[in-house]
One Martini backbone bead per residue (centre of mass of N, CA, C, O) as a GRO file, in nm:
protein
  183
    1SER     BB    1 -10.415  -2.398   8.050
    2PHE     BB    2 -10.608  -2.491   7.827
    3PRO     BB    3 -10.536  -2.286   7.596
    4THR     BB    4 -10.230  -2.361   7.576
    5ARG     BB    5 -10.266  -2.655   7.508
    6ARG     BB    6 -10.420  -2.607   7.244
    7SER     BB    7 -10.195  -2.440   7.099
    8SER     BB    8  -9.976  -2.659   7.116
    9ASP     BB    9 -10.133  -2.868   6.952
   10LEU     BB   10 -10.145  -2.700   6.695
   11TRP     BB   11  -9.841  -2.682   6.653
   12VAL     BB   12  -9.787  -2.983   6.630
   13TRP     BB   13  -9.978  -3.030   6.390
   14ALA     BB   14  -9.847  -2.829   6.198
   15LEU     BB   15  -9.565  -2.961   6.197
   16ALA     BB   16  -9.658  -3.240   6.102
   17ILE     BB   17  -9.775  -3.148   5.831
   18VAL     BB   18  -9.524  -3.011   5.719
   19GLY     BB   19  -9.341  -3.260   5.744
   20SER     BB   20  -9.509  -3.443   5.558
   21VAL     BB   21  -9.492  -3.271   5.305
   22ILE     BB   22  -9.187  -3.275   5.282
   23ALA     BB   23  -9.156  -3.583   5.266
   24VAL     BB   24  -9.325  -3.626   5.012
   25VAL     BB   25  -9.165  -3.441   4.826
   26TRP     BB   26  -8.885  -3.576   4.873
   27LYS     BB   27  -8.993  -3.892   4.801
   28ARG     BB   28  -9.070  -3.852   4.534
   29PRO     BB   29  -9.069  -3.937   4.226
   30LYS     BB   30  -8.876  -3.893   3.973
   31ALA     BB   31  -8.827  -3.796   3.674
   32PRO     BB   32  -8.740  -3.942   3.406
   33VAL     BB   33  -8.474  -3.976   3.210
   34GLU     BB   34  -8.435  -3.904   2.881
   35VAL     BB   35  -8.327  -4.115   2.626
   36VAL     BB   36  -8.168  -4.042   2.321
   37ALA     BB   37  -8.197  -4.221   2.034
   38PRO     BB   38  -8.108  -4.284   1.738
   39THR     BB   39  -8.309  -4.344   1.453
   40VAL     BB   40  -8.066  -4.312   1.276
   41ALA     BB   41  -7.837  -4.499   1.135
   42VAL     BB   42  -7.513  -4.570   1.150
   43ARG     BB   43  -7.273  -4.682   0.959
   44MET     BB   44  -7.076  -4.946   0.981
   45ARG     BB   45  -6.785  -5.071   0.954
   46PRO     BB   46  -6.693  -5.370   0.830
   47GLU     BB   47  -6.439  -5.406   1.005
   48SER     BB   48  -6.583  -5.381   1.279
   49LEU     BB   49  -6.774  -5.620   1.242
   50LYS     BB   50  -6.552  -5.831   1.201
   51GLU     BB   51  -6.400  -5.785   1.467
   52PHE     BB   52  -6.635  -5.852   1.647
   53SER     BB   53  -6.695  -6.137   1.544
   54ASP     BB   54  -6.415  -6.255   1.594
   55GLY     BB   55  -6.399  -6.184   1.895
   56TYR     BB   56  -6.654  -6.340   1.984
   57GLU     BB   57  -6.562  -6.617   1.886
   58GLU     BB   58  -6.315  -6.625   2.069
   59LYS     BB   59  -6.471  -6.609   2.331
   60LEU     BB   60  -6.624  -6.877   2.293
   61LYS     BB   61  -6.369  -7.055   2.282
   62ILE     BB   62  -6.262  -6.987   2.564
   63ILE     BB   63  -6.507  -7.092   2.717
   64LEU     BB   64  -6.475  -7.383   2.615
   65GLU     BB   65  -6.191  -7.425   2.729
   66LEU     BB   66  -6.268  -7.385   3.025
   67ASP     BB   67  -6.468  -7.620   3.038
   68ALA     BB   68  -6.266  -7.842   2.953
   69LEU     BB   69  -6.068  -7.791   3.184
   70GLU     BB   70  -6.265  -7.855   3.411
   71THR     BB   71  -6.316  -8.148   3.327
   72LYS     BB   72  -6.025  -8.251   3.342
   73VAL     BB   73  -5.978  -8.193   3.647
   74GLU     BB   74  -6.218  -8.365   3.754
   75LYS     BB   75  -6.089  -8.636   3.609
   76GLY     BB   76  -5.762  -8.617   3.630
   77LYS     BB   77  -5.599  -8.536   3.347
   78ILE     BB   78  -5.481  -8.289   3.509
   79PRO     BB   79  -5.295  -8.096   3.678
   80ARG     BB   80  -5.355  -7.847   3.899
   81ARG     BB   81  -5.128  -7.652   3.821
   82ARG     BB   82  -5.189  -7.643   3.515
   83TYR     BB   83  -5.476  -7.547   3.543
   84LYS     BB   84  -5.418  -7.272   3.675
   85VAL     BB   85  -5.247  -7.156   3.446
   86GLN     BB   86  -5.450  -7.189   3.213
   87LYS     BB   87  -5.682  -7.036   3.342
   88GLU     BB   88  -5.539  -6.763   3.372
   89THR     BB   89  -5.478  -6.723   3.075
   90LEU     BB   90  -5.772  -6.732   2.974
   91ARG     BB   91  -5.882  -6.503   3.157
   92THR     BB   92  -5.702  -6.282   3.042
   93ARG     BB   93  -5.797  -6.301   2.750
   94LEU     BB   94  -6.098  -6.255   2.817
   95SER     BB   95  -6.073  -5.976   2.944
   96THR     BB   96  -5.951  -5.828   2.704
   97LEU     BB   97  -6.172  -5.901   2.501
   98SER     BB   98  -6.414  -5.782   2.656
   99HIS     BB   99  -6.320  -5.492   2.646
  100THR     BB  100  -6.322  -5.464   2.338
  101LEU     BB  101  -6.621  -5.547   2.298
  102ASP     BB  102  -6.742  -5.316   2.466
  103GLU     BB  103  -6.654  -5.092   2.272
  104TYR     BB  104  -6.819  -5.194   2.031
  105LYS     BB  105  -7.095  -5.184   2.166
  106GLU     BB  106  -7.099  -4.879   2.211
  107LYS     BB  107  -7.080  -4.801   1.914
  108MET     BB  108  -7.345  -4.947   1.830
  109ARG     BB  109  -7.536  -4.799   2.015
  110ALA     BB  110  -7.463  -4.515   1.898
  111ALA     BB  111  -7.559  -4.582   1.601
  112GLY     BB  112  -7.812  -4.734   1.611
  113GLY     BB  113  -8.072  -4.894   1.527
  114HIS     BB  114  -7.998  -5.223   1.465
  115TYR     BB  115  -7.746  -5.222   1.642
  116SER     BB  116  -7.885  -5.161   1.907
  117GLU     BB  117  -8.078  -5.402   1.900
  118LEU     BB  118  -7.857  -5.623   1.885
  119MET     BB  119  -7.722  -5.551   2.156
  120LEU     BB  120  -7.965  -5.612   2.326
  121GLN     BB  121  -7.996  -5.909   2.243
  122LEU     BB  122  -7.713  -5.993   2.332
  123GLU     BB  123  -7.743  -5.920   2.634
  124VAL     BB  124  -7.981  -6.105   2.689
  125ALA     BB  125  -7.840  -6.369   2.608
  126GLU     BB  126  -7.604  -6.348   2.807
  127SER     BB  127  -7.780  -6.338   3.066
  128GLU     BB  128  -7.915  -6.610   3.018
  129ILE     BB  129  -7.659  -6.781   3.033
  130LYS     BB  130  -7.575  -6.701   3.317
  131GLU     BB  131  -7.835  -6.791   3.457
  132VAL     BB  132  -7.819  -7.088   3.371
  133ASP     BB  133  -7.543  -7.157   3.488
  134ASN     BB  134  -7.622  -7.098   3.780
  135ALA     BB  135  -7.860  -7.298   3.793
  136LEU     BB  136  -7.699  -7.552   3.733
  137ARG     BB  137  -7.514  -7.535   3.978
  138ASN     BB  138  -7.733  -7.520   4.199
  139ASP     BB  139  -7.871  -7.789   4.126
  140ALA     BB  140  -7.627  -7.970   4.173
  141ILE     BB  141  -7.601  -7.905   4.469
  142ARG     BB  142  -7.890  -7.982   4.556
  143HIS     BB  143  -7.865  -8.277   4.462
  144ASN     BB  144  -7.613  -8.356   4.635
  145GLN     BB  145  -7.786  -8.274   4.908
  146GLY     BB  146  -8.099  -8.383   4.852
  147GLU     BB  147  -8.310  -8.144   4.753
  148LEU     BB  148  -8.305  -8.299   4.466
  149SER     BB  149  -8.429  -8.492   4.256
  150LEU     BB  150  -8.348  -8.667   3.981
  151GLU     BB  151  -8.592  -8.594   3.809
  152ALA     BB  152  -8.590  -8.287   3.857
  153PHE     BB  153  -8.301  -8.240   3.770
  154LYS     BB  154  -8.325  -8.337   3.474
  155LYS     BB  155  -8.553  -8.149   3.387
  156ARG     BB  156  -8.405  -7.884   3.450
  157GLN     BB  157  -8.161  -7.934   3.269
  158ASP     BB  158  -8.319  -7.943   3.004
  159ASP     BB  159  -8.441  -7.661   3.023
  160TYR     BB  160  -8.171  -7.508   3.041
  161ARG     BB  161  -8.050  -7.608   2.774
  162ARG     BB  162  -8.264  -7.482   2.592
  163ARG     BB  163  -8.217  -7.191   2.676
  164LYS     BB  164  -7.919  -7.184   2.595
  165GLU     BB  165  -7.954  -7.257   2.295
  166LYS     BB  166  -8.128  -7.012   2.225
  167ALA     BB  167  -7.917  -6.796   2.303
  168GLU     BB  168  -7.694  -6.901   2.113
  169ALA     BB  169  -7.860  -6.861   1.853
  170THR     BB  170  -7.883  -6.558   1.878
  171ILE     BB  171  -7.583  -6.495   1.868
  172ASN     BB  172  -7.526  -6.634   1.596
  173GLY     BB  173  -7.722  -6.455   1.434
  174ILE     BB  174  -7.579  -6.188   1.484
  175LEU     BB  175  -7.304  -6.268   1.365
  176LEU     BB  176  -7.419  -6.330   1.084
  177ARG     BB  177  -7.517  -6.045   1.018
  178PHE     BB  178  -7.238  -5.916   1.029
  179ARG     BB  179  -7.110  -6.088   0.809
  180GLU     BB  180  -7.305  -5.998   0.581
  181GLU     BB  181  -7.221  -5.688   0.599
  182THR     BB  182  -6.913  -5.748   0.499
  183ARG     BB  183  -6.992  -5.828   0.189
   0.00000   0.00000   0.00000
């Protein structure tokens, strides 16, 4: 009985080792797929750059209109029903415009060179603005619930506003570069 027990233990250990090796090989990180971006930029048509800049500026105006609409309804300056209709109209325009702008962004990324770099900077600035807007809302909620003191709330609001202004300046700089290229 002793020799068979020993051989069965060896089999169990052998299977455990083989299973471990298979698991390690199976779970190992795969080699990252290398994406090759063109190093030489393709020149974008000035009309495309102008259309992108105009469209992006319209997007910014719509976002400002949505913010102003939100403020009006909070202060009771417009009826709730009219607010909902106007908000839906603006959101529809924004959605359509965002789709068109995304197509331009893809073209510019594909063009490579500084267009690709500018699109990366634009996306970073956009995500920074979204992050700041979310943080502003969350802090307002936390302050209203008493989780955040008035002093801390105001300090954080100022910090967030500076971050947002910096991201907006980046976006405006990119749009200005595109405008200069169309001349």
